[in-house]
Residue frames as a rotation matrix with the C-alpha (Angstrom) as fourth column:
MET 1
0.714 -0.371 0.593 102.22
0.279 -0.627 -0.728 79.83
0.642 0.685 -0.344 97.40
VAL 2
0.359 -0.688 -0.630 105.65
0.869 0.001 0.495 80.61
-0.340 -0.726 0.598 98.75
THR 3
0.898 -0.094 0.430 106.79
0.092 -0.915 -0.393 84.21
0.430 0.392 -0.813 98.77
SER 4
0.176 -0.912 -0.370 110.51
0.949 0.257 -0.184 84.67
0.263 -0.318 0.911 99.17
LEU 5
0.266 -0.212 -0.941 112.25
0.556 -0.764 0.329 87.63
-0.788 -0.610 -0.085 100.82
VAL 6
-0.801 -0.597 0.055 113.62
0.368 -0.418 0.831 88.64
-0.473 0.685 0.554 97.42
ASP 7
-0.373 0.759 0.534 110.10
0.797 -0.032 0.603 88.90
0.475 0.650 -0.593 95.99
ILE 8
0.564 0.560 -0.607 109.04
0.814 -0.502 0.292 91.15
-0.141 -0.659 -0.739 98.85
PHE 9
-0.157 -0.722 -0.673 112.12
0.416 -0.667 0.618 93.34
-0.896 -0.183 0.406 98.42
GLN 10
-0.847 -0.174 0.502 111.49
0.529 -0.180 0.829 93.66
-0.054 0.968 0.244 94.68
VAL 11
0.132 0.963 0.234 107.87
0.888 -0.220 0.403 94.79
0.440 0.155 -0.885 95.29
LYS 12
0.592 0.073 -0.803 108.98
0.616 -0.683 0.392 97.37
-0.520 -0.727 -0.449 97.86
ALA 13
-0.492 -0.834 -0.251 111.81
0.397 -0.472 0.788 98.64
-0.775 0.288 0.563 95.64
LYS 14
-0.630 0.318 0.708 109.43
0.718 -0.107 0.688 98.96
0.294 0.942 -0.161 92.67
ALA 15
0.485 0.859 -0.166 106.89
0.848 -0.415 0.330 100.86
0.214 -0.301 -0.929 94.79
MET 16
0.283 -0.474 -0.834 109.63
0.492 -0.675 0.550 103.22
-0.824 -0.566 0.042 96.05
LEU 17
-0.766 -0.597 0.237 110.89
0.477 -0.282 0.833 103.85
-0.430 0.751 0.501 92.52
GLU 18
-0.228 0.775 0.590 107.36
0.826 -0.167 0.538 104.61
0.515 0.610 -0.602 91.26
GLY 19
0.643 0.467 -0.607 106.86
0.747 -0.558 0.361 106.97
-0.171 -0.686 -0.708 94.19
LEU 20
-0.167 -0.806 -0.568 110.13
0.404 -0.581 0.707 108.79
-0.900 -0.111 0.422 93.46
LYS 21
-0.766 -0.050 0.641 109.15
0.642 -0.112 0.758 109.09
0.034 0.992 0.118 89.78
LEU 22
0.252 0.952 0.174 105.80
0.871 -0.301 0.388 110.58
0.422 0.054 -0.905 90.75
ALA 23
0.531 -0.129 -0.838 107.47
0.572 -0.674 0.466 113.06
-0.625 -0.727 -0.284 93.08
TRP 24
-0.583 -0.813 -0.013 109.97
0.476 -0.355 0.804 114.03
-0.658 0.462 0.594 90.39
GLU 25
-0.511 0.466 0.722 107.12
0.770 -0.125 0.625 114.64
0.381 0.876 -0.295 87.91
GLN 26
0.580 0.773 -0.258 105.40
0.788 -0.453 0.416 116.83
0.204 -0.445 -0.872 90.49
GLY 27
0.582 -0.429 0.691 108.54
-0.058 -0.869 -0.491 119.05
0.811 0.246 -0.531 90.69
PHE 28
0.897 -0.337 0.288 110.17
-0.299 0.019 0.954 117.70
-0.326 -0.941 -0.084 93.84
GLN 29
0.491 -0.791 -0.364 113.92
-0.517 0.072 -0.853 117.58
0.701 0.607 -0.374 93.28
GLN 30
-0.695 -0.715 0.072 114.92
-0.434 0.337 -0.836 116.31
0.574 -0.612 -0.544 96.71
VAL 31
0.493 0.867 -0.077 113.01
-0.531 0.370 0.763 113.60
0.689 -0.335 0.642 98.54
GLU 32
-0.481 -0.613 0.626 113.91
-0.870 0.251 -0.423 112.10
0.103 -0.749 -0.655 101.92
VAL 33
0.133 0.495 -0.859 113.28
-0.366 0.830 0.422 108.36
0.921 0.258 0.291 102.13
């Protein structure tokens, strides 16, 4: 199985987006990444 750099970036971006959504739902309006 070959994992490209793009695949890794997409997984990290998706995880960051989900984390930001979770923080937003918890009431955080400003998050430092």
